[in-house]
Structure formats: structure tokens, C-alpha cells
N, CA, C and O atoms as CSV, one atom per row, in Angstrom:
chain,resi,resn,atom,element,x,y,z
A,1,MET,N,N,103.531,128.166,85.771
A,1,MET,CA,C,102.808,126.913,85.781
A,1,MET,C,C,101.590,127.064,84.863
A,1,MET,O,O,100.908,128.088,84.893
A,2,SER,N,N,101.323,126.050,84.056
A,2,SER,CA,C,100.196,126.132,83.129
A,2,SER,C,C,98.873,126.126,83.898
A,2,SER,O,O,98.796,125.667,85.038
A,3,ARG,N,N,97.852,126.640,83.249
A,3,ARG,CA,C,96.530,126.725,83.885
A,3,ARG,C,C,95.998,125.335,84.248
A,3,ARG,O,O,95.450,125.152,85.335
A,4,GLY,N,N,96.152,124.363,83.361
A,4,GLY,CA,C,95.679,123.006,83.632
A,4,GLY,C,C,96.394,122.375,84.813
A,4,GLY,O,O,95.769,121.734,85.658
A,5,ARG,N,N,97.693,122.557,84.868
A,5,ARG,CA,C,98.482,122.009,85.982
A,5,ARG,C,C,98.094,122.689,87.295
A,5,ARG,O,O,97.979,122.037,88.332
A,6,ARG,N,N,97.896,123.990,87.238
A,6,ARG,CA,C,97.508,124.731,88.439
A,6,ARG,C,C,96.137,124.265,88.944
A,6,ARG,O,O,95.947,124.101,90.150
A,7,LEU,N,N,95.184,124.051,88.035
A,7,LEU,CA,C,93.862,123.588,88.441
A,7,LEU,C,C,93.917,122.178,89.042
A,7,LEU,O,O,93.202,121.885,90.001
A,8,ARG,N,N,94.758,121.311,88.485
A,8,ARG,CA,C,94.913,119.973,89.058
A,8,ARG,C,C,95.536,120.051,90.452
A,8,ARG,O,O,95.145,119.309,91.352
A,9,LEU,N,N,96.492,120.940,90.625
A,9,LEU,CA,C,97.096,121.131,91.945
A,9,LEU,C,C,96.057,121.620,92.948
A,9,LEU,O,O,95.998,121.128,94.075
A,10,TYR,N,N,95.244,122.582,92.541
A,10,TYR,CA,C,94.187,123.073,93.423
A,10,TYR,C,C,93.206,121.950,93.754
A,10,TYR,O,O,92.783,121.813,94.902
A,11,ALA,N,N,92.845,121.151,92.759
A,11,ALA,CA,C,91.880,120.072,92.976
A,11,ALA,C,C,92.410,119.045,93.972
A,11,ALA,O,O,91.683,118.633,94.875
A,12,VAL,N,N,93.665,118.628,93.820
A,12,VAL,CA,C,94.207,117.626,94.743
A,12,VAL,C,C,94.392,118.225,96.135
A,12,VAL,O,O,94.225,117.521,97.131
A,13,SER,N,N,94.731,119.495,96.222
A,13,SER,CA,C,94.869,120.150,97.523
A,13,SER,C,C,93.525,120.228,98.241
A,13,SER,O,O,93.431,119.924,99.430
A,14,ILE,N,N,92.497,120.632,97.519
A,14,ILE,CA,C,91.160,120.723,98.104
A,14,ILE,C,C,90.641,119.334,98.473
A,14,ILE,O,O,90.027,119.162,99.526
A,15,ALA,N,N,90.884,118.349,97.615
A,15,ALA,CA,C,90.435,116.984,97.902
A,15,ALA,C,C,91.125,116.428,99.148
A,15,ALA,O,O,90.487,115.769,99.969
A,16,SER,N,N,92.404,116.687,99.286
A,16,SER,CA,C,93.132,116.211,100.462
A,16,SER,C,C,92.588,116.872,101.722
A,16,SER,O,O,92.371,116.206,102.734
A,17,TRP,N,N,92.370,118.168,101.659
A,17,TRP,CA,C,91.848,118.883,102.820
A,17,TRP,C,C,90.438,118.410,103.167
A,17,TRP,O,O,90.134,118.165,104.335
A,18,CYS,N,N,89.577,118.281,102.159
A,18,CYS,CA,C,88.180,117.889,102.403
A,18,CYS,C,C,88.074,116.469,102.957
A,18,CYS,O,O,87.282,116.222,103.866
A,19,THR,N,N,88.859,115.534,102.421
A,19,THR,CA,C,88.787,114.167,102.941
A,19,THR,C,C,89.288,114.112,104.382
A,19,THR,O,O,88.778,113.335,105.189
A,20,GLY,N,N,90.272,114.923,104.699
A,20,GLY,CA,C,90.742,114.989,106.076
A,20,GLY,C,C,89.690,115.561,107.008
A,20,GLY,O,O,89.500,115.053,108.113
A,21,VAL,N,N,89.010,116.600,106.583
A,21,VAL,CA,C,87.962,117.212,107.401
A,21,VAL,C,C,86.770,116.255,107.551
A,21,VAL,O,O,86.161,116.189,108.618
A,22,VAL,N,N,86.440,115.518,106.490
A,22,VAL,CA,C,85.356,114.537,106.590
A,22,VAL,C,C,85.716,113.477,107.626
A,22,VAL,O,O,84.876,113.103,108.445
A,23,TRP,N,N,86.957,112.989,107.597
A,23,TRP,CA,C,87.380,112.020,108.613
A,23,TRP,C,C,87.262,112.639,110.009
A,23,TRP,O,O,86.757,112.007,110.936
A,24,LEU,N,N,87.726,113.860,110.144
A,24,LEU,CA,C,87.681,114.551,111.436
A,24,LEU,C,C,86.252,114.635,111.965
A,24,LEU,O,O,86.010,114.379,113.144
A,25,LEU,N,N,85.316,114.986,111.109
A,25,LEU,CA,C,83.914,115.076,111.520
A,25,LEU,C,C,83.367,113.720,111.952
A,25,LEU,O,O,82.713,113.611,112.989
A,26,PHE,N,N,83.638,112.684,111.153
A,26,PHE,CA,C,83.164,111.352,111.518
A,26,PHE,C,C,83.831,110.849,112.801
A,26,PHE,O,O,83.179,110.227,113.640
A,27,HIS,N,N,85.105,111.116,112.947
A,27,HIS,CA,C,85.837,110.601,114.100
A,27,HIS,C,C,85.372,111.233,115.414
A,27,HIS,O,O,85.227,110.543,116.423
A,28,TYR,N,N,85.140,112.541,115.396
A,28,TYR,CA,C,84.831,113.234,116.640
A,28,TYR,C,C,83.346,113.524,116.861
A,28,TYR,O,O,82.917,113.678,118.005
A,29,PHE,N,N,82.564,113.602,115.806
A,29,PHE,CA,C,81.194,114.083,115.969
A,29,PHE,C,C,80.094,113.128,115.522
A,29,PHE,O,O,78.945,113.288,115.934
A,30,VAL,N,N,80.416,112.138,114.688
A,30,VAL,CA,C,79.381,111.233,114.189
A,30,VAL,C,C,79.663,109.834,114.715
A,30,VAL,O,O,80.657,109.212,114.342
A,31,LYS,N,N,78.801,109.350,115.569
A,31,LYS,CA,C,78.942,108.007,116.142
A,31,LYS,C,C,77.674,107.224,115.873
A,31,LYS,O,O,76.615,107.798,115.621
A,32,THR,N,N,77.792,105.924,115.929
A,32,THR,CA,C,76.629,105.055,115.828
A,32,THR,C,C,76.528,104.253,117.117
A,32,THR,O,O,77.470,104.202,117.907
A,33,VAL,N,N,75.409,103.646,117.311
A,33,VAL,CA,C,75.192,102.794,118.479
A,33,VAL,C,C,75.023,101.367,117.964
A,33,VAL,O,O,74.189,101.100,117.099
A,34,ASP,N,N,75.833,100.452,118.515
A,34,ASP,CA,C,75.733,99.062,118.053
A,34,ASP,C,C,74.510,98.386,118.674
A,34,ASP,O,O,73.776,99.006,119.444
A,35,ARG,N,N,74.301,97.142,118.342
A,35,ARG,CA,C,73.091,96.443,118.780
A,35,ARG,C,C,73.054,96.206,120.290
A,35,ARG,O,O,72.007,95.861,120.837
A,36,PHE,N,N,74.182,96.387,120.958
A,36,PHE,CA,C,74.219,96.231,122.412
A,36,PHE,C,C,74.100,97.573,123.143
A,36,PHE,O,O,74.139,97.618,124.373
A,37,GLY,N,N,73.956,98.667,122.380
A,37,GLY,CA,C,73.794,99.979,122.977
A,37,GLY,C,C,75.083,100.743,123.222
A,37,GLY,O,O,75.071,101.801,123.850
A,38,PHE,N,N,76.197,100.210,122.729
A,38,PHE,CA,C,77.479,100.894,122.906
A,38,PHE,C,C,77.759,101.815,121.723
A,38,PHE,O,O,77.401,101.530,120.581
A,39,GLU,N,N,78.413,102.929,122.041
A,39,GLU,CA,C,78.801,103.861,120.985
A,39,GLU,C,C,79.938,103.262,120.179
A,39,GLU,O,O,80.887,102.715,120.740
A,40,ALA,N,N,79.841,103.367,118.862
A,40,ALA,CA,C,80.851,102.797,117.972
A,40,ALA,C,C,81.173,103.810,116.879
A,40,ALA,O,O,80.359,104.685,116.583
A,41,PRO,N,N,82.364,103.695,116.273
A,41,PRO,CA,C,82.686,104.598,115.162
A,41,PRO,C,C,81.729,104.380,113.989
A,41,PRO,O,O,81.282,103.261,113.737
A,42,HIS,N,N,81.428,105.444,113.293
A,42,HIS,CA,C,80.588,105.344,112.103
A,42,HIS,C,C,81.358,104.585,111.021
A,42,HIS,O,O,82.561,104.801,110.876
A,43,PRO,N,N,80.708,103.706,110.260
A,43,PRO,CA,C,81.422,102.954,109.213
A,43,PRO,C,C,82.108,103.846,108.175
A,43,PRO,O,O,83.126,103.447,107.607
A,44,ALA,N,N,81.585,105.022,107.919
A,44,ALA,CA,C,82.187,105.919,106.927
A,44,ALA,C,C,83.518,106.495,107.405
A,44,ALA,O,O,84.300,106.996,106.596
A,45,GLU,N,N,83.784,106.430,108.707
A,45,GLU,CA,C,85.053,106.950,109.219
A,45,GLU,C,C,86.235,106.217,108.589
A,45,GLU,O,O,87.208,106.842,108.169
A,46,LYS,N,N,86.145,104.908,108.527
A,46,LYS,CA,C,87.222,104.102,107.941
A,46,LYS,C,C,87.437,104.463,106.466
A,46,LYS,O,O,88.573,104.620,106.020
A,47,TRP,N,N,86.341,104.593,105.716
A,47,TRP,CA,C,86.458,104.866,104.287
A,47,TRP,C,C,86.935,106.287,104.019
A,47,TRP,O,O,87.638,106.531,103.039
A,48,SER,N,N,86.562,107.211,104.872
A,48,SER,CA,C,87.062,108.580,104.690
A,48,SER,C,C,88.566,108.648,104.962
A,48,SER,O,O,89.282,109.417,104.321
A,49,LEU,N,N,89.039,107.842,105.911
A,49,LEU,CA,C,90.475,107.794,106.186
A,49,LEU,C,C,91.236,107.162,105.020
A,49,LEU,O,O,92.316,107.629,104.658
A,50,ILE,N,N,90.681,106.112,104.438
A,50,ILE,CA,C,91.309,105.486,103.272
A,50,ILE,C,C,91.351,106.466,102.108
A,50,ILE,O,O,92.375,106.594,101.436
A,51,GLY,N,N,90.243,107.155,101.869
A,51,GLY,CA,C,90.203,108.165,100.806
A,51,GLY,C,C,91.208,109.273,101.046
A,51,GLY,O,O,91.866,109.734,100.114
A,52,HIS,N,N,91.328,109.701,102.288
A,52,HIS,CA,C,92.287,110.755,102.626
A,52,HIS,C,C,93.718,110.286,102.360
A,52,HIS,O,O,94.533,111.040,101.828
A,53,ALA,N,N,94.016,109.053,102.726
A,53,ALA,CA,C,95.367,108.519,102.497
A,53,ALA,C,C,95.679,108.468,100.997
A,53,ALA,O,O,96.774,108.849,100.582
A,54,LEU,N,N,94.744,108.009,100.199
A,54,LEU,CA,C,94.968,107.915,98.748
A,54,LEU,C,C,95.189,109.288,98.128
A,54,LEU,O,O,96.132,109.486,97.362
A,55,VAL,N,N,94.323,110.227,98.459
A,55,VAL,CA,C,94.447,111.576,97.898
A,55,VAL,C,C,95.721,112.247,98.391
A,55,VAL,O,O,96.366,112.984,97.646
A,56,SER,N,N,96.081,111.996,99.636
A,56,SER,CA,C,97.272,112.628,100.202
A,56,SER,C,C,98.559,112.102,99.575
A,56,SER,O,O,99.525,112.850,99.419
A,57,PHE,N,N,98.577,110.822,99.216
A,57,PHE,CA,C,99.746,110.309,98.492
A,57,PHE,C,C,99.883,110.999,97.138
A,57,PHE,O,O,100.994,111.285,96.694
A,58,TYR,N,N,98.765,111.263,96.488
A,58,TYR,CA,C,98.787,111.982,95.222
A,58,TYR,C,C,99.254,113.424,95.441
A,58,TYR,O,O,99.992,113.972,94.622
A,59,ALA,N,N,98.826,114.033,96.542
A,59,ALA,CA,C,99.266,115.397,96.872
A,59,ALA,C,C,100.769,115.424,97.129
A,59,ALA,O,O,101.448,116.380,96.753
A,60,LEU,N,N,101.284,114.390,97.761
A,60,LEU,CA,C,102.728,114.301,98.008
A,60,LEU,C,C,103.490,114.201,96.688
A,60,LEU,O,O,104.566,114.782,96.543
A,61,TRP,N,N,102.938,113.474,95.736
A,61,TRP,CA,C,103.542,113.390,94.403
A,61,TRP,C,C,103.563,114.781,93.754
A,61,TRP,O,O,104.553,115.157,93.127
A,62,TRP,N,N,102.485,115.532,93.903
A,62,TRP,CA,C,102.434,116.889,93.359
A,62,TRP,C,C,103.465,117.785,94.018
A,62,TRP,O,O,104.062,118.636,93.359
A,63,PHE,N,N,103.677,117.602,95.308
A,63,PHE,CA,C,104.695,118.372,96.011
A,63,PHE,C,C,106.059,118.124,95.373
A,63,PHE,O,O,106.825,119.063,95.154
A,64,GLY,N,N,106.362,116.869,95.078
A,64,GLY,CA,C,107.617,116.538,94.405
A,64,GLY,C,C,107.693,117.137,93.014
A,64,GLY,O,O,108.762,117.549,92.565
A,65,LEU,N,N,106.565,117.185,92.337
A,65,LEU,CA,C,106.513,117.755,90.996
A,65,LEU,C,C,106.765,119.261,91.024
A,65,LEU,O,O,107.357,119.809,90.094
A,66,LEU,N,N,106.323,119.921,92.072
A,66,LEU,CA,C,106.511,121.370,92.201
A,66,LEU,C,C,107.937,121.750,92.590
A,66,LEU,O,O,108.374,122.874,92.346
A,67,TRP,N,N,108.651,120.820,93.189
A,67,TRP,CA,C,109.952,121.144,93.768
A,67,TRP,C,C,110.916,121.814,92.790
A,67,TRP,O,O,111.384,122.913,93.088
A,68,PRO,N,N,111.243,121.212,91.629
A,68,PRO,CA,C,112.311,121.802,90.814
A,68,PRO,C,C,111.965,123.135,90.156
A,68,PRO,O,O,112.802,124.037,90.123
A,69,ASN,N,N,110.751,123.275,89.633
A,69,ASN,CA,C,110.441,124.466,88.843
A,69,ASN,C,C,109.715,125.560,89.609
A,69,ASN,O,O,109.787,126.728,89.225
A,70,HIS,N,N,109.033,125.218,90.659
A,70,HIS,CA,C,108.261,126.230,91.366
A,70,HIS,C,C,108.920,126.606,92.699
A,70,HIS,O,O,109.167,127.782,92.966
A,71,ILE,N,N,109.194,125.625,93.507
A,71,ILE,CA,C,109.683,125.907,94.859
A,71,ILE,C,C,111.124,126.406,94.842
A,71,ILE,O,O,111.422,127.467,95.391
A,72,LYS,N,N,112.017,125.644,94.213
A,72,LYS,CA,C,113.436,126.036,94.218
A,72,LYS,C,C,113.667,127.374,93.521
A,72,LYS,O,O,114.399,128.225,94.026
A,73,SER,N,N,113.046,127.552,92.371
A,73,SER,CA,C,113.294,128.799,91.638
A,73,SER,C,C,112.697,130.002,92.364
A,73,SER,O,O,113.311,131.069,92.398
A,74,SER,N,N,111.515,129.843,92.940
A,74,SER,CA,C,110.905,130.962,93.669
A,74,SER,C,C,111.690,131.288,94.932
A,74,SER,O,O,111.826,132.455,95.301
A,75,TRP,N,N,112.204,130.263,95.591
A,75,TRP,CA,C,112.998,130.506,96.805
A,75,TRP,C,C,114.273,131.274,96.447
A,75,TRP,O,O,114.657,132.216,97.141
A,76,ARG,N,N,114.918,130.863,95.362
A,76,ARG,CA,C,116.151,131.507,94.937
A,76,ARG,C,C,115.909,132.977,94.559
A,76,ARG,O,O,116.764,133.834,94.782
A,77,LEU,N,N,114.725,133.251,93.982
A,77,LEU,CA,C,114.391,134.613,93.560
A,77,LEU,C,C,113.692,135.429,94.656
A,77,LEU,O,O,113.249,136.549,94.404
A,78,HIS,N,N,113.594,134.876,95.861
A,78,HIS,CA,C,112.955,135.538,97.002
A,78,HIS,C,C,111.496,135.892,96.733
A,78,HIS,O,O,111.029,136.956,97.139
A,79,ILE,N,N,110.771,134.998,96.047
A,79,ILE,CA,C,109.362,135.217,95.743
A,79,ILE,C,C,108.515,134.462,96.755
A,79,ILE,O,O,108.604,133.238,96.852
A,80,ARG,N,N,107.698,135.180,97.505
A,80,ARG,CA,C,106.770,134.608,98.486
A,80,ARG,C,C,107.448,133.624,99.436
A,80,ARG,O,O,106.913,132.551,99.715
A,81,ARG,N,N,108.599,133.986,99.918
A,81,ARG,CA,C,109.350,133.086,100.802
A,81,ARG,C,C,108.602,132.772,102.094
A,81,ARG,O,O,108.608,131.630,102.553
A,82,GLY,N,N,107.967,133.766,102.675
A,82,GLY,CA,C,107.276,133.543,103.943
A,82,GLY,C,C,106.147,132.535,103.825
A,82,GLY,O,O,106.104,131.549,104.560
A,83,THR,N,N,105.226,132.791,102.889
A,83,THR,CA,C,104.084,131.888,102.745
A,83,THR,C,C,104.503,130.562,102.120
A,83,THR,O,O,103.937,129.516,102.437
A,84,GLY,N,N,105.493,130.606,101.231
A,84,GLY,CA,C,105.993,129.360,100.646
A,84,GLY,C,C,106.695,128.491,101.679
A,84,GLY,O,O,106.531,127.271,101.692
A,85,GLY,N,N,107.479,129.130,102.545
A,85,GLY,CA,C,108.142,128.389,103.618
A,85,GLY,C,C,107.135,127.797,104.592
A,85,GLY,O,O,107.312,126.683,105.086
A,86,LEU,N,N,106.074,128.554,104.864
A,86,LEU,CA,C,105.011,128.048,105.727
A,86,LEU,C,C,104.337,126.826,105.099
A,86,LEU,O,O,104.095,125.831,105.782
A,87,LEU,N,N,104.037,126.900,103.810
A,87,LEU,CA,C,103.435,125.753,103.116
A,87,LEU,C,C,104.378,124.565,103.078
A,87,LEU,O,O,103.947,123.425,103.255
A,88,PHE,N,N,105.662,124.819,102.849
A,88,PHE,CA,C,106.643,123.733,102.858
A,88,PHE,C,C,106.671,123.063,104.229
A,88,PHE,O,O,106.686,121.836,104.323
A,89,GLY,N,N,106.677,123.866,105.288
A,89,GLY,CA,C,106.670,123.317,106.638
A,89,GLY,C,C,105.421,122.494,106.913
A,89,GLY,O,O,105.500,121.420,107.510
A,90,CYS,N,N,104.270,122.994,106.479
A,90,CYS,CA,C,103.019,122.236,106.645
A,90,CYS,C,C,103.092,120.907,105.908
A,90,CYS,O,O,102.746,119.865,106.465
A,91,MET,N,N,103.540,120.940,104.665
A,91,MET,CA,C,103.607,119.712,103.869
A,91,MET,C,C,104.611,118.725,104.464
A,91,MET,O,O,104.357,117.521,104.498
A,92,ALA,N,N,105.732,119.228,104.925
A,92,ALA,CA,C,106.738,118.346,105.532
A,92,ALA,C,C,106.166,117.698,106.795
A,92,ALA,O,O,106.287,116.487,106.982
A,93,TRP,N,N,105.543,118.503,107.660
A,93,TRP,CA,C,104.960,117.951,108.891
A,93,TRP,C,C,103.852,116.951,108.583
A,93,TRP,O,O,103.799,115.878,109.184
A,94,LEU,N,N,102.965,117.296,107.649
A,94,LEU,CA,C,101.856,116.395,107.322
A,94,LEU,C,C,102.361,115.085,106.733
A,94,LEU,O,O,101.787,114.029,106.996
A,95,SER,N,N,103.422,115.139,105.942
A,95,SER,CA,C,104.001,113.920,105.368
A,95,SER,C,C,104.600,113.033,106.446
A,95,SER,O,O,104.337,111.832,106.492
A,96,VAL,N,N,105.401,113.629,107.307
A,96,VAL,CA,C,106.068,112.854,108.369
A,96,VAL,C,C,105.047,112.338,109.379
A,96,VAL,O,O,105.085,111.168,109.759
A,97,SER,N,N,104.144,113.197,109.809
A,97,SER,CA,C,103.172,112.764,110.820
A,97,SER,C,C,102.164,111.773,110.245
A,97,SER,O,O,101.699,110.883,110.958
A,98,GLY,N,N,101.818,111.915,108.955
A,98,GLY,CA,C,100.921,110.953,108.330
A,98,GLY,C,C,101.535,109.566,108.297
A,98,GLY,O,O,100.856,108.580,108.582
A,99,CYS,N,N,102.810,109.480,107.952
A,99,CYS,CA,C,103.509,108.188,107.986
A,99,CYS,C,C,103.630,107.680,109.415
A,99,CYS,O,O,103.461,106.488,109.670
A,100,ALA,N,N,103.920,108.572,110.335
A,100,ALA,CA,C,104.068,108.168,111.734
A,100,ALA,C,C,102.760,107.605,112.278
A,100,ALA,O,O,102.777,106.649,113.054
A,101,LEU,N,N,101.640,108.177,111.886
A,101,LEU,CA,C,100.354,107.674,112.368
A,101,LEU,C,C,100.119,106.229,111.930
A,101,LEU,O,O,99.444,105.461,112.616
A,102,TYR,N,N,100.672,105.882,110.805
A,102,TYR,CA,C,100.536,104.503,110.316
A,102,TYR,C,C,101.408,103.542,111.115
A,102,TYR,O,O,101.035,102.389,111.331
A,103,TYR,N,N,102.568,104.018,111.552
A,103,TYR,CA,C,103.539,103.122,112.175
A,103,TYR,C,C,103.645,103.207,113.697
A,103,TYR,O,O,104.163,102.278,114.317
A,104,ILE,N,N,103.178,104.277,114.313
A,104,ILE,CA,C,103.312,104.430,115.768
A,104,ILE,C,C,102.463,103.374,116.476
A,104,ILE,O,O,101.292,103.174,116.152
A,105,GLY,N,N,103.077,102.712,117.440
A,105,GLY,CA,C,102.367,101.688,118.196
A,105,GLY,C,C,101.789,102.191,119.503
A,105,GLY,O,O,100.791,101.652,119.980
A,106,SER,N,N,102.389,103.205,120.089
A,106,SER,CA,C,101.951,103.732,121.383
A,106,SER,C,C,100.665,104.550,121.215
A,106,SER,O,O,100.606,105.458,120.386
A,107,ASP,N,N,99.646,104.226,121.999
A,107,ASP,CA,C,98.385,104.965,121.923
A,107,ASP,C,C,98.552,106.429,122.308
A,107,ASP,O,O,97.927,107.305,121.711
A,108,LEU,N,N,99.393,106.697,123.303
A,108,LEU,CA,C,99.613,108.072,123.739
A,108,LEU,C,C,100.272,108.899,122.629
A,108,LEU,O,O,99.799,109.988,122.302
A,109,TRP,N,N,101.357,108.385,122.054
A,109,TRP,CA,C,102.043,109.102,120.977
A,109,TRP,C,C,101.142,109.235,119.758
A,109,TRP,O,O,101.132,110.271,119.092
A,110,ARG,N,N,100.393,108.193,119.474
A,110,ARG,CA,C,99.492,108.214,118.314
A,110,ARG,C,C,98.413,109.286,118.489
A,110,ARG,O,O,98.089,110.002,117.541
A,111,SER,N,N,97.860,109.396,119.693
A,111,SER,CA,C,96.803,110.382,119.903
A,111,SER,C,C,97.336,111.810,119.765
A,111,SER,O,O,96.677,112.657,119.161
A,112,TRP,N,N,98.521,112.086,120.318
A,112,TRP,CA,C,99.110,113.424,120.186
A,112,TRP,C,C,99.510,113.728,118.745
A,112,TRP,O,O,99.309,114.841,118.260
A,113,THR,N,N,100.073,112.739,118.068
A,113,THR,CA,C,100.459,112.934,116.667
A,113,THR,C,C,99.228,113.194,115.814
A,113,THR,O,O,99.261,114.031,114.913
A,114,SER,N,N,98.158,112.491,116.090
A,114,SER,CA,C,96.914,112.682,115.342
A,114,SER,C,C,96.383,114.104,115.511
A,114,SER,O,O,96.017,114.758,114.535
A,115,ILE,N,N,96.344,114.568,116.741
A,115,ILE,CA,C,95.839,115.924,116.998
A,115,ILE,C,C,96.714,116.968,116.297
A,115,ILE,O,O,96.202,117.897,115.673
A,116,LEU,N,N,98.017,116.810,116.404
A,116,LEU,CA,C,98.920,117.768,115.751
A,116,LEU,C,C,98.821,117.667,114.230
A,116,LEU,O,O,98.939,118.675,113.533
A,117,HIS,N,N,98.605,116.459,113.712
A,117,HIS,CA,C,98.469,116.266,112.263
A,117,HIS,C,C,97.225,116.990,111.748
A,117,HIS,O,O,97.308,117.761,110.791
A,118,TRP,N,N,96.078,116.748,112.375
A,118,TRP,CA,C,94.878,117.385,111.840
A,118,TRP,C,C,94.846,118.882,112.118
A,118,TRP,O,O,94.253,119.632,111.342
A,119,ALA,N,N,95.467,119.337,113.204
A,119,ALA,CA,C,95.507,120.780,113.474
A,119,ALA,C,C,96.302,121.509,112.394
A,119,ALA,O,O,95.876,122.551,111.896
A,120,VAL,N,N,97.450,120.960,112.040
A,120,VAL,CA,C,98.253,121.561,110.958
A,120,VAL,C,C,97.523,121.407,109.629
A,120,VAL,O,O,97.546,122.317,108.801
A,121,GLY,N,N,96.874,120.259,109.419
A,121,GLY,CA,C,96.138,120.031,108.178
A,121,GLY,C,C,95.013,121.026,107.978
A,121,GLY,O,O,94.834,121.548,106.877
A,122,VAL,N,N,94.258,121.294,109.024
A,122,VAL,CA,C,93.173,122.283,108.929
A,122,VAL,C,C,93.768,123.660,108.656
A,122,VAL,O,O,93.254,124.404,107.821
A,123,GLY,N,N,94.836,124.000,109.349
A,123,GLY,CA,C,95.481,125.299,109.149
A,123,GLY,C,C,96.168,125.444,107.806
A,123,GLY,O,O,96.383,126.562,107.338
A,124,ALA,N,N,96.517,124.326,107.178
A,124,ALA,CA,C,97.205,124.370,105.886
A,124,ALA,C,C,96.345,125.037,104.810
A,124,ALA,O,O,96.873,125.662,103.891
A,125,LEU,N,N,95.027,124.905,104.924
A,125,LEU,CA,C,94.150,125.575,103.963
A,125,LEU,C,C,94.360,127.082,104.018
A,125,LEU,O,O,94.440,127.743,102.983
A,126,PHE,N,N,94.447,127.613,105.216
A,126,PHE,CA,C,94.634,129.058,105.369
A,126,PHE,C,C,96.018,129.484,104.882
A,126,PHE,O,O,96.167,130.563,104.309
A,127,ALA,N,N,97.023,128.650,105.104
A,127,ALA,CA,C,98.363,128.939,104.589
A,127,ALA,C,C,98.360,128.917,103.059
A,127,ALA,O,O,99.005,129.746,102.417
A,128,PHE,N,N,97.634,127.968,102.488
A,128,PHE,CA,C,97.535,127.852,101.030
A,128,PHE,C,C,96.851,129.080,100.430
A,128,PHE,O,O,97.327,129.640,99.443
A,129,VAL,N,N,95.734,129.496,101.028
A,129,VAL,CA,C,95.020,130.676,100.542
A,129,VAL,C,C,95.885,131.922,100.710
A,129,VAL,O,O,95.925,132.764,99.813
A,130,LEU,N,N,96.568,132.053,101.824
A,130,LEU,CA,C,97.460,133.184,102.048
A,130,LEU,C,C,98.556,133.224,100.981
A,130,LEU,O,O,98.908,134.296,100.488
A,131,HIS,N,N,99.091,132.058,100.629
A,131,HIS,CA,C,100.123,131.986,99.597
A,131,HIS,C,C,99.554,132.419,98.235
A,131,HIS,O,O,100.247,133.067,97.450
A,132,LEU,N,N,98.313,132.064,97.965
A,132,LEU,CA,C,97.695,132.433,96.687
A,132,LEU,C,C,97.436,133.927,96.575
A,132,LEU,O,O,97.623,134.514,95.509
A,133,VAL,N,N,97.011,134.538,97.660
A,133,VAL,CA,C,96.614,135.946,97.577
A,133,VAL,C,C,97.766,136.911,97.816
A,133,VAL,O,O,97.626,138.106,97.556
A,134,THR,N,N,98.891,136.424,98.299
A,134,THR,CA,C,100.047,137.277,98.533
A,134,THR,C,C,100.606,137.710,97.177
A,134,THR,O,O,100.857,136.883,96.300
A,135,ARG,N,N,100.789,138.974,97.028
A,135,ARG,CA,C,101.322,139.522,95.774
A,135,ARG,C,C,102.801,139.815,95.946
A,135,ARG,O,O,103.259,140.208,97.019
A,136,THR,N,N,103.528,139.616,94.872
A,136,THR,CA,C,104.944,139.950,94.864
A,136,THR,C,C,105.209,140.888,93.696
A,136,THR,O,O,104.467,140.919,92.714
A,137,ALA,N,N,106.272,141.638,93.828
A,137,ALA,CA,C,106.674,142.524,92.731
A,137,ALA,C,C,107.154,141.666,91.561
A,137,ALA,O,O,107.937,140.734,91.742
A,138,ARG,N,N,106.684,141.987,90.384
A,138,ARG,CA,C,107.096,141.237,89.186
A,138,ARG,C,C,107.928,142.154,88.287
A,138,ARG,O,O,107.768,143.375,88.270
A,139,ALA,N,N,108.796,141.521,87.564
A,139,ALA,CA,C,109.617,142.271,86.614
A,139,ALA,C,C,108.724,142.778,85.493
A,139,ALA,O,O,107.766,142.101,85.120
A,140,PRO,N,N,109.017,143.966,84.943
A,140,PRO,CA,C,108.204,144.487,83.840
A,140,PRO,C,C,108.231,143.502,82.659
A,140,PRO,O,O,109.278,142.975,82.280
A,141,GLY,N,N,107.036,143.279,82.096
A,141,GLY,CA,C,106.923,142.404,80.929
A,141,GLY,C,C,106.734,140.942,81.271
A,141,GLY,O,O,106.553,140.129,80.364
A,142,SER,N,N,106.768,140.568,82.555
A,142,SER,CA,C,106.541,139.157,82.905
A,142,SER,C,C,105.061,138.920,83.120
A,142,SER,O,O,104.317,139.836,83.470
A,143,ALA,N,N,104.641,137.686,82.909
A,143,ALA,CA,C,103.217,137.358,83.037
A,143,ALA,C,C,102.877,136.877,84.414
A,143,ALA,O,O,101.719,136.559,84.689
């Protein structure tokens, strides 16, 4: 993968993770009080969720872009299968659960899906870093 493409992939991955964490912080830890004294969601919570959705759709596009040349070929050559499979599982779950959060009508199912979505999302950073630092044996003369 070219250096420019790799940096763009890192940027969209970090942006997706950061926007998700910002939403998480606003949703659980930052509240405002309305004029009647009731606790209300912070206005930035909505915008952080919109930003996260936009960046995540772009990340999903990057996942599709990686499929033919990076994921399939590395899987076939047994390169970083463990960490790559973990990242694939994270991306698959985040994609499905992200769509489900938009469409689920039940509050109970939505709350559980949300918790599982952000838990995997937070952990995906560690899976991504693990995938980056894992070394594999390379053929002599390869870059």
C-alpha cells in the first residue's frame, strides 16, 4: 500500500474512533440543565453522532477498498491472520450494529446494541494498533 493511501487510512480510522469517543463522552458524562432544571443531553452530542456517522461511512468505503489487494491477498498468504481477522470481525460488527442502531425500534434492543457497538468500537483501536505492530516473516528482497 502506498504511503499516501496508508496515511489516509490511518486518518479516517482515527477520525472514526475519535468521533465515536467524543459522542460517548457527551452521551454519558456531559449533560446540561434546561430552563426548568431538568437534565438534558448536551447539544454537541447530536452533532458528534452525525460526524461519527459521516466519518464511519467513509471508513466503510475504505474497508471495501482494502478488500481485494490487502485483505484477500494477506489472508491467502497467511500474513497477520489473527490480528487481521480480529479487525475484520470488529469492522463487520461495527457496520452491522451501526446500521441496526439506526433502524431498531425497541428501546431495550437499542440500548444493548449501543453498548456492544461502542465497546467493540473502543476496543477496535487496540486491535488496529496490535495489527500494526505485529511483525510477520517477509520473503528476502521484499519491502
